[in-house]
N, C-alpha and C positions, 0 to 999 in steps of 0.2 A: 504494499500498500504505500510505503515510502515514496515508489519511483513514480506511481502518480501524483502523489502529492509533489512531489518536486517539478514534474511534467507540469501542471497547474501553473504552481507558482512561478516556473519560468516564462509559461505562456503569457500571465498575467503583467509580468513586469515586461515582458520584450514587446508585447502587440499591443496591452491598453494602457502601460502606465508611463507611455510617453507624454510629453508636455503636443507635439502634435495631436498626437490621436485623441488625447481630452481634448483640444480645443476644438476638435471636429465633431466630437459628441456634443460639445457644450453647445454648440453654432448651431445644430441641429433642434435640439433641447428651446433653444431661445427663439428659432423661427415658428415650431410650435405655437411656442405660447405666444408671437406677437401674432399670428393667426388667429388664436382662441382671443386674445385683447381686442383683436377688430371686431370678432363676430360681437363678442361680449358687447361692446362700442355701439355698434348698428342696435343688438338687443334695448340698449340701455336709450337709445335715440327714440327706439318705437314707443315705449313705455315710458319715455318722457313726451311724446307727443299724443299719447291715447289721454295719458294724466290731462295735459293741458284741453284736451276736446272736453272730457270728461266735465271738468272744473268749469270750462266754459259755456258748456250745453247746461248744466245745470246755473250758472250764475244769469243767463238767457232766460231759462225759466221763472227764478225767482226776478228778475226784472218786468217780465210779465205781468205776475202774478201781483207785485208791488203796481206798478203803473194800472191794473185793473184790465188789461187787454187778454187775459188770460184767468177762467175761475177754477179754482180748485176743485177738482172732479177726483173720482176712482181712476179714471183711466192718468188724468194728471199726475196723480199719486205715485200711480206704478211707476209712471215714467221716473220721475224723482228717485225715486228707491231703485232702478232698474243702474239709472246713473251716478247714485251712490256707489253701489253694490262693483259697480264697472269701478269707478276711481278710486273708491280701497283694494279691490285687487294689483291694480296698478300700482300704488302706493307700499302694497307688503311686496311685490315681487320686484320693486327697486330696491328696497329694505334691505330684500334678500340680495339682491345683487351688489348691493355695497359693504356688507357685511361678511363677503366670500372674496374680494379684490384685497388679494394681498401684494404690496409691493418688496420685491427681491430684489438685493443688491445685485450688481453686477459684480460675475467674477473675472477678476483681472488675471494677467498671462503670469503677473509671478505668484498669483494664489495658486493657479493652476501647476506651474515648475514645483512650489513650496509643495502641494499636494503630492504632486508625483514623486519627487522624493522620497518624501516623509511615507507615503503609502509601500514604496518599496524599500524602503529600509523595513518599514515593519512584516511585510511579509515575508522577508528573510531571514529574519533574527527576531527571537527572545522566544518566550513559554508557546508552547501549540497552540495551548486553546487562546491566548491572546492574537496569535497568527491567524486563526481560524474566525475569532470573531470581527478584524479587519478584513476579512476576505467578506465575509456576510457581511459586510456594512454596502460592499458596492455589486456582489453576485448573487443573485437570488436563487439559480440552482447550477448544477453539475451533472451529465448526465456521461456515463462510461458505457462503452460499447466495447465490442471486440478487436474494432478497429481504431475508432477514434474516442475522443473525450471532448464533447460541448460545454461551451459554458454559457450559461445566459445570465442577462441583466438588463436592468432598466437604466436608461440615459439619464432620467431625471433623479434618482437617487446616488449618480454618480457626481450629478451637479452639486446634490443635496449635501452628500458629504464635503464638496470642497469649501462649500460654505459655514457647515457646520465647526468644521478645522479654523477657518477664520473668526466665528467666534467664541473659540474656545481659549485662542489667541488672550481675550480677556474677558476673564471667569468672573462673576460677581463673586463675593464672599460670601460664601456661607456660612463661616465659623468666626465666631470673635470672641476670644478665654475670658476679657474681663467686661463683658458688655454691661453689667449691672455690679455696681460697686458696692450698693448699703446692703447692711447686715439686716436682712428680712426673713422672714419663714420660706423663701423660696432659695434657701440652701440645703 
């Protein structure tokens, strides 16, 4: 099994963990993300148009009632309720889209070079369990047949791992030994 492990690690280091290959993969993820962002912008524009249309119709109905042009009968009440529901649905959809929008920091060339060299080092040295954990962070599965070994992973996982490494360089302090200097019941 050690031979297979060495083959997988060597292949990952030589073919995947090169700055050029990582940059190519990140570029395809960025292109896909920009297409999705354009589609999302189109959807937001359509929802805003629907919202403005519903609000305008409601405003005109209210104005016609106030000016005495239209009487508030059951048919008009139904129309007002329908427009209110339509407006509410558009507002909810916009709120959901706004809540799901995530801003991402750009992946720089320095980040890619640093990530590649760090991961190559982590794949080839250290505790076996730790090495496996590093491999699992970017590889989803490895299939072994009689004639070939196939390695599968998602490009977005690679990008997330690069960003996570950048965020780990400035960790949040999680322990302060003398946070409470008073002599009270918390001791």
